[in-house]
ZADO-529070 format. One record per residue (C-alpha): residue number from 1; residue in one letter; chain; x, y, z. Coordinates in steps of 0.5 Angstrom, whole numbers. Layout:
residues N
<node><k>NUM</k><r>A</r><c>A</c><px>X</px><py>Y</py><pz>Z</pz></node>
...
***
This chain:
residues 180
<node><k>1</k><r>X</r><c>A</c><px>-23</px><py>-23</py><pz>-21</pz></node>
<node><k>2</k><r>X</r><c>A</c><px>-22</px><py>-22</py><pz>-14</pz></node>
<node><k>3</k><r>X</r><c>A</c><px>-27</px><py>-28</py><pz>-11</pz></node>
<node><k>4</k><r>X</r><c>A</c><px>-24</px><py>-32</py><pz>-17</pz></node>
<node><k>5</k><r>X</r><c>A</c><px>-17</px><py>-31</py><pz>-13</pz></node>
<node><k>6</k><r>X</r><c>A</c><px>-20</px><py>-33</py><pz>-7</pz></node>
<node><k>7</k><r>X</r><c>A</c><px>-23</px><py>-39</py><pz>-9</pz></node>
<node><k>8</k><r>X</r><c>A</c><px>-17</px><py>-42</py><pz>-12</pz></node>
<node><k>9</k><r>X</r><c>A</c><px>-14</px><py>-41</py><pz>-6</pz></node>
<node><k>10</k><r>X</r><c>A</c><px>-18</px><py>-45</py><pz>-2</pz></node>
<node><k>11</k><r>X</r><c>A</c><px>-19</px><py>-51</py><pz>-6</pz></node>
<node><k>12</k><r>X</r><c>A</c><px>-12</px><py>-51</py><pz>-9</pz></node>
<node><k>13</k><r>X</r><c>A</c><px>-7</px><py>-47</py><pz>-4</pz></node>
<node><k>14</k><r>X</r><c>A</c><px>-4</px><py>-45</py><pz>-10</pz></node>
<node><k>15</k><r>X</r><c>A</c><px>-5</px><py>-37</py><pz>-14</pz></node>
<node><k>16</k><r>X</r><c>A</c><px>-8</px><py>-37</py><pz>-21</pz></node>
<node><k>17</k><r>X</r><c>A</c><px>-2</px><py>-36</py><pz>-26</pz></node>
<node><k>18</k><r>X</r><c>A</c><px>-4</px><py>-28</py><pz>-28</pz></node>
<node><k>19</k><r>X</r><c>A</c><px>-3</px><py>-27</py><pz>-19</pz></node>
<node><k>20</k><r>X</r><c>A</c><px>3</px><py>-30</py><pz>-19</pz></node>
<node><k>21</k><r>X</r><c>A</c><px>8</px><py>-27</py><pz>-25</pz></node>
<node><k>22</k><r>X</r><c>A</c><px>4</px><py>-20</py><pz>-22</pz></node>
<node><k>23</k><r>X</r><c>A</c><px>7</px><py>-23</py><pz>-15</pz></node>
<node><k>24</k><r>X</r><c>A</c><px>14</px><py>-25</py><pz>-18</pz></node>
<node><k>25</k><r>X</r><c>A</c><px>15</px><py>-18</py><pz>-22</pz></node>
<node><k>26</k><r>X</r><c>A</c><px>13</px><py>-14</py><pz>-15</pz></node>
<node><k>27</k><r>X</r><c>A</c><px>17</px><py>-17</py><pz>-10</pz></node>
<node><k>28</k><r>X</r><c>A</c><px>24</px><py>-17</py><pz>-16</pz></node>
<node><k>29</k><r>X</r><c>A</c><px>21</px><py>-10</py><pz>-17</pz></node>
<node><k>30</k><r>X</r><c>A</c><px>21</px><py>-9</py><pz>-10</pz></node>
<node><k>31</k><r>X</r><c>A</c><px>27</px><py>-12</py><pz>-8</pz></node>
<node><k>32</k><r>X</r><c>A</c><px>30</px><py>-6</py><pz>-12</pz></node>
<node><k>33</k><r>X</r><c>A</c><px>27</px><py>-1</py><pz>-9</pz></node>
<node><k>34</k><r>X</r><c>A</c><px>30</px><py>-5</py><pz>-2</pz></node>
<node><k>35</k><r>X</r><c>A</c><px>37</px><py>-4</py><pz>-5</pz></node>
<node><k>36</k><r>X</r><c>A</c><px>37</px><py>4</py><pz>-4</pz></node>
<node><k>37</k><r>X</r><c>A</c><px>41</px><py>7</py><pz>3</pz></node>
<node><k>38</k><r>X</r><c>A</c><px>36</px><py>7</py><pz>7</pz></node>
<node><k>39</k><r>X</r><c>A</c><px>30</px><py>7</py><pz>2</pz></node>
<node><k>40</k><r>X</r><c>A</c><px>24</px><py>7</py><pz>7</pz></node>
<node><k>41</k><r>X</r><c>A</c><px>25</px><py>13</py><pz>9</pz></node>
<node><k>42</k><r>X</r><c>A</c><px>27</px><py>15</py><pz>3</pz></node>
<node><k>43</k><r>X</r><c>A</c><px>21</px><py>12</py><pz>-1</pz></node>
<node><k>44</k><r>X</r><c>A</c><px>16</px><py>14</py><pz>5</pz></node>
<node><k>45</k><r>X</r><c>A</c><px>17</px><py>22</py><pz>6</pz></node>
<node><k>46</k><r>X</r><c>A</c><px>17</px><py>21</py><pz>-3</pz></node>
<node><k>47</k><r>X</r><c>A</c><px>10</px><py>17</py><pz>-3</pz></node>
<node><k>48</k><r>X</r><c>A</c><px>7</px><py>22</py><pz>2</pz></node>
<node><k>49</k><r>X</r><c>A</c><px>10</px><py>27</py><pz>-3</pz></node>
<node><k>50</k><r>X</r><c>A</c><px>6</px><py>24</py><pz>-8</pz></node>
<node><k>51</k><r>X</r><c>A</c><px>0</px><py>23</py><pz>-4</pz></node>
<node><k>52</k><r>X</r><c>A</c><px>0</px><py>30</py><pz>-2</pz></node>
<node><k>53</k><r>X</r><c>A</c><px>1</px><py>34</py><pz>-9</pz></node>
<node><k>54</k><r>X</r><c>A</c><px>-4</px><py>29</py><pz>-12</pz></node>
<node><k>55</k><r>X</r><c>A</c><px>-9</px><py>31</py><pz>-6</pz></node>
<node><k>56</k><r>X</r><c>A</c><px>-7</px><py>36</py><pz>-3</pz></node>
<node><k>57</k><r>X</r><c>A</c><px>-14</px><py>36</py><pz>2</pz></node>
<node><k>58</k><r>X</r><c>A</c><px>-10</px><py>30</py><pz>5</pz></node>
<node><k>59</k><r>X</r><c>A</c><px>-6</px><py>34</py><pz>9</pz></node>
<node><k>60</k><r>X</r><c>A</c><px>-11</px><py>35</py><pz>14</pz></node>
<node><k>61</k><r>X</r><c>A</c><px>-12</px><py>27</py><pz>15</pz></node>
<node><k>62</k><r>X</r><c>A</c><px>-6</px><py>26</py><pz>18</pz></node>
<node><k>63</k><r>X</r><c>A</c><px>-5</px><py>27</py><pz>25</pz></node>
<node><k>64</k><r>X</r><c>A</c><px>3</px><py>28</py><pz>25</pz></node>
<node><k>65</k><r>X</r><c>A</c><px>1</px><py>35</py><pz>19</pz></node>
<node><k>66</k><r>X</r><c>A</c><px>-1</px><py>38</py><pz>26</pz></node>
<node><k>67</k><r>X</r><c>A</c><px>3</px><py>45</py><pz>26</pz></node>
<node><k>68</k><r>X</r><c>A</c><px>6</px><py>45</py><pz>18</pz></node>
<node><k>69</k><r>X</r><c>A</c><px>4</px><py>48</py><pz>13</pz></node>
<node><k>70</k><r>X</r><c>A</c><px>1</px><py>44</py><pz>8</pz></node>
<node><k>71</k><r>X</r><c>A</c><px>7</px><py>41</py><pz>3</pz></node>
<node><k>72</k><r>X</r><c>A</c><px>12</px><py>45</py><pz>7</pz></node>
<node><k>73</k><r>X</r><c>A</c><px>19</px><py>43</py><pz>6</pz></node>
<node><k>74</k><r>X</r><c>A</c><px>19</px><py>43</py><pz>14</pz></node>
<node><k>75</k><r>X</r><c>A</c><px>13</px><py>38</py><pz>15</pz></node>
<node><k>76</k><r>X</r><c>A</c><px>18</px><py>33</py><pz>10</pz></node>
<node><k>77</k><r>X</r><c>A</c><px>23</px><py>33</py><pz>15</pz></node>
<node><k>78</k><r>X</r><c>A</c><px>19</px><py>33</py><pz>20</pz></node>
<node><k>79</k><r>X</r><c>A</c><px>21</px><py>27</py><pz>25</pz></node>
<node><k>80</k><r>X</r><c>A</c><px>14</px><py>25</py><pz>25</pz></node>
<node><k>81</k><r>X</r><c>A</c><px>12</px><py>24</py><pz>18</pz></node>
<node><k>82</k><r>X</r><c>A</c><px>19</px><py>20</py><pz>17</pz></node>
<node><k>83</k><r>X</r><c>A</c><px>16</px><py>16</py><pz>22</pz></node>
<node><k>84</k><r>X</r><c>A</c><px>9</px><py>15</py><pz>19</pz></node>
<node><k>85</k><r>X</r><c>A</c><px>13</px><py>15</py><pz>12</pz></node>
<node><k>86</k><r>X</r><c>A</c><px>18</px><py>10</py><pz>14</pz></node>
<node><k>87</k><r>X</r><c>A</c><px>12</px><py>6</py><pz>17</pz></node>
<node><k>88</k><r>X</r><c>A</c><px>7</px><py>5</py><pz>11</pz></node>
<node><k>89</k><r>X</r><c>A</c><px>14</px><py>3</py><pz>7</pz></node>
<node><k>90</k><r>X</r><c>A</c><px>16</px><py>-3</py><pz>12</pz></node>
<node><k>91</k><r>X</r><c>A</c><px>8</px><py>-6</py><pz>11</pz></node>
<node><k>92</k><r>X</r><c>A</c><px>9</px><py>-5</py><pz>4</pz></node>
<node><k>93</k><r>X</r><c>A</c><px>15</px><py>-9</py><pz>6</pz></node>
<node><k>94</k><r>X</r><c>A</c><px>11</px><py>-14</py><pz>10</pz></node>
<node><k>95</k><r>X</r><c>A</c><px>6</px><py>-15</py><pz>4</pz></node>
<node><k>96</k><r>X</r><c>A</c><px>11</px><py>-16</py><pz>0</pz></node>
<node><k>97</k><r>X</r><c>A</c><px>15</px><py>-21</py><pz>4</pz></node>
<node><k>98</k><r>X</r><c>A</c><px>8</px><py>-24</py><pz>6</pz></node>
<node><k>99</k><r>X</r><c>A</c><px>6</px><py>-26</py><pz>-2</pz></node>
<node><k>100</k><r>X</r><c>A</c><px>14</px><py>-27</py><pz>-3</pz></node>
<node><k>101</k><r>X</r><c>A</c><px>13</px><py>-34</py><pz>2</pz></node>
<node><k>102</k><r>X</r><c>A</c><px>6</px><py>-35</py><pz>-2</pz></node>
<node><k>103</k><r>X</r><c>A</c><px>3</px><py>-34</py><pz>5</pz></node>
<node><k>104</k><r>X</r><c>A</c><px>-3</px><py>-31</py><pz>2</pz></node>
<node><k>105</k><r>X</r><c>A</c><px>-8</px><py>-32</py><pz>9</pz></node>
<node><k>106</k><r>X</r><c>A</c><px>-4</px><py>-29</py><pz>14</pz></node>
<node><k>107</k><r>X</r><c>A</c><px>-2</px><py>-23</py><pz>8</pz></node>
<node><k>108</k><r>X</r><c>A</c><px>-11</px><py>-23</py><pz>7</pz></node>
<node><k>109</k><r>X</r><c>A</c><px>-11</px><py>-23</py><pz>15</pz></node>
<node><k>110</k><r>X</r><c>A</c><px>-6</px><py>-17</py><pz>15</pz></node>
<node><k>111</k><r>X</r><c>A</c><px>-9</px><py>-14</py><pz>10</pz></node>
<node><k>112</k><r>X</r><c>A</c><px>-16</px><py>-14</py><pz>12</pz></node>
<node><k>113</k><r>X</r><c>A</c><px>-13</px><py>-12</py><pz>20</pz></node>
<node><k>114</k><r>X</r><c>A</c><px>-10</px><py>-5</py><pz>18</pz></node>
<node><k>115</k><r>X</r><c>A</c><px>-17</px><py>-4</py><pz>14</pz></node>
<node><k>116</k><r>X</r><c>A</c><px>-20</px><py>-5</py><pz>20</pz></node>
<node><k>117</k><r>X</r><c>A</c><px>-16</px><py>0</py><pz>24</pz></node>
<node><k>118</k><r>X</r><c>A</c><px>-16</px><py>5</py><pz>18</pz></node>
<node><k>119</k><r>X</r><c>A</c><px>-23</px><py>5</py><pz>19</pz></node>
<node><k>120</k><r>X</r><c>A</c><px>-23</px><py>9</py><pz>25</pz></node>
<node><k>121</k><r>X</r><c>A</c><px>-20</px><py>15</py><pz>21</pz></node>
<node><k>122</k><r>X</r><c>A</c><px>-26</px><py>15</py><pz>17</pz></node>
<node><k>123</k><r>X</r><c>A</c><px>-21</px><py>11</py><pz>10</pz></node>
<node><k>124</k><r>X</r><c>A</c><px>-26</px><py>10</py><pz>3</pz></node>
<node><k>125</k><r>X</r><c>A</c><px>-24</px><py>7</py><pz>-3</pz></node>
<node><k>126</k><r>X</r><c>A</c><px>-23</px><py>14</py><pz>-6</pz></node>
<node><k>127</k><r>X</r><c>A</c><px>-16</px><py>15</py><pz>-1</pz></node>
<node><k>128</k><r>X</r><c>A</c><px>-14</px><py>8</py><pz>-3</pz></node>
<node><k>129</k><r>X</r><c>A</c><px>-14</px><py>11</py><pz>-10</pz></node>
<node><k>130</k><r>X</r><c>A</c><px>-10</px><py>17</py><pz>-9</pz></node>
<node><k>131</k><r>X</r><c>A</c><px>-5</px><py>12</py><pz>-5</pz></node>
<node><k>132</k><r>X</r><c>A</c><px>-5</px><py>6</py><pz>-10</pz></node>
<node><k>133</k><r>X</r><c>A</c><px>-3</px><py>12</py><pz>-16</pz></node>
<node><k>134</k><r>X</r><c>A</c><px>1</px><py>16</py><pz>-10</pz></node>
<node><k>135</k><r>X</r><c>A</c><px>5</px><py>9</py><pz>-10</pz></node>
<node><k>136</k><r>X</r><c>A</c><px>5</px><py>9</py><pz>-18</pz></node>
<node><k>137</k><r>X</r><c>A</c><px>8</px><py>15</py><pz>-18</pz></node>
<node><k>138</k><r>X</r><c>A</c><px>14</px><py>13</py><pz>-12</pz></node>
<node><k>139</k><r>X</r><c>A</c><px>15</px><py>7</py><pz>-15</pz></node>
<node><k>140</k><r>X</r><c>A</c><px>17</px><py>10</py><pz>-23</pz></node>
<node><k>141</k><r>X</r><c>A</c><px>21</px><py>15</py><pz>-19</pz></node>
<node><k>142</k><r>X</r><c>A</c><px>24</px><py>10</py><pz>-16</pz></node>
<node><k>143</k><r>X</r><c>A</c><px>26</px><py>4</py><pz>-20</pz></node>
<node><k>144</k><r>X</r><c>A</c><px>27</px><py>9</py><pz>-26</pz></node>
<node><k>145</k><r>X</r><c>A</c><px>29</px><py>5</py><pz>-32</pz></node>
<node><k>146</k><r>X</r><c>A</c><px>27</px><py>-2</py><pz>-29</pz></node>
<node><k>147</k><r>X</r><c>A</c><px>20</px><py>3</py><pz>-28</pz></node>
<node><k>148</k><r>X</r><c>A</c><px>16</px><py>-2</py><pz>-34</pz></node>
<node><k>149</k><r>X</r><c>A</c><px>10</px><py>-3</py><pz>-37</pz></node>
<node><k>150</k><r>X</r><c>A</c><px>10</px><py>-10</py><pz>-34</pz></node>
<node><k>151</k><r>X</r><c>A</c><px>12</px><py>-7</py><pz>-27</pz></node>
<node><k>152</k><r>X</r><c>A</c><px>7</px><py>-2</py><pz>-27</pz></node>
<node><k>153</k><r>X</r><c>A</c><px>1</px><py>-7</py><pz>-29</pz></node>
<node><k>154</k><r>X</r><c>A</c><px>4</px><py>-12</py><pz>-24</pz></node>
<node><k>155</k><r>X</r><c>A</c><px>3</px><py>-7</py><pz>-18</pz></node>
<node><k>156</k><r>X</r><c>A</c><px>-4</px><py>-5</py><pz>-21</pz></node>
<node><k>157</k><r>X</r><c>A</c><px>-6</px><py>-11</py><pz>-20</pz></node>
<node><k>158</k><r>X</r><c>A</c><px>-2</px><py>-13</py><pz>-14</pz></node>
<node><k>159</k><r>X</r><c>A</c><px>-5</px><py>-7</py><pz>-11</pz></node>
<node><k>160</k><r>X</r><c>A</c><px>-13</px><py>-7</py><pz>-12</pz></node>
<node><k>161</k><r>X</r><c>A</c><px>-12</px><py>-15</py><pz>-10</pz></node>
<node><k>162</k><r>X</r><c>A</c><px>-10</px><py>-11</py><pz>-4</pz></node>
<node><k>163</k><r>X</r><c>A</c><px>-15</px><py>-6</py><pz>-4</pz></node>
<node><k>164</k><r>X</r><c>A</c><px>-20</px><py>-10</py><pz>-4</pz></node>
<node><k>165</k><r>X</r><c>A</c><px>-18</px><py>-14</py><pz>2</pz></node>
<node><k>166</k><r>X</r><c>A</c><px>-17</px><py>-7</py><pz>6</pz></node>
<node><k>167</k><r>X</r><c>A</c><px>-23</px><py>-5</py><pz>4</pz></node>
<node><k>168</k><r>X</r><c>A</c><px>-26</px><py>-11</py><pz>7</pz></node>
<node><k>169</k><r>X</r><c>A</c><px>-24</px><py>-10</py><pz>13</pz></node>
<node><k>170</k><r>X</r><c>A</c><px>-26</px><py>-3</py><pz>14</pz></node>
<node><k>171</k><r>X</r><c>A</c><px>-33</px><py>-7</py><pz>11</pz></node>
<node><k>172</k><r>X</r><c>A</c><px>-33</px><py>-11</py><pz>17</pz></node>
<node><k>173</k><r>X</r><c>A</c><px>-30</px><py>-5</py><pz>22</pz></node>
<node><k>174</k><r>X</r><c>A</c><px>-36</px><py>-2</py><pz>21</pz></node>
<node><k>175</k><r>X</r><c>A</c><px>-41</px><py>-7</py><pz>21</pz></node>
<node><k>176</k><r>X</r><c>A</c><px>-38</px><py>-9</py><pz>28</pz></node>
<node><k>177</k><r>X</r><c>A</c><px>-39</px><py>-1</py><pz>29</pz></node>
<node><k>178</k><r>X</r><c>A</c><px>-46</px><py>-1</py><pz>28</pz></node>
<node><k>179</k><r>X</r><c>A</c><px>-47</px><py>-8</py><pz>32</pz></node>
<node><k>180</k><r>X</r><c>A</c><px>-44</px><py>-4</py><pz>39</pz></node>
***
């Protein structure tokens, strides 16, 4: 599916209908998230609560957790976690913004670079799956009744494409390291 998406984008400079429909749903639902006061911090902290609930072992993968007990309120109220989590949500916001502008070439570039940067932390496919699950749970909580099966399907589809591009960046980062 993803290769079809890229080939279609290259030859026609347009997004296939299924992605566009999903993109529109993602963009619309993200606007609802952005309407939440202090959404970057609120959604970011909630996202990391979900990540650490799903995978408690992820606690040790992040520098900002050093000195905090896993899943402690002190951790979730810490400036270090809030700064990092706001950055993660700002990245989601930027990705959705590029999707909205239909600037798919830039979006792919950003996602691959993000993957390349995460290569040095040892990020692998299972980590993305945890983040994807946590993101869906965060959206479900943030959107309440507006989180429909259509919204869930759209986010899963778009996140799958994002995950593929970030993994491409990781693979390229690994290849670069091997050549040096």
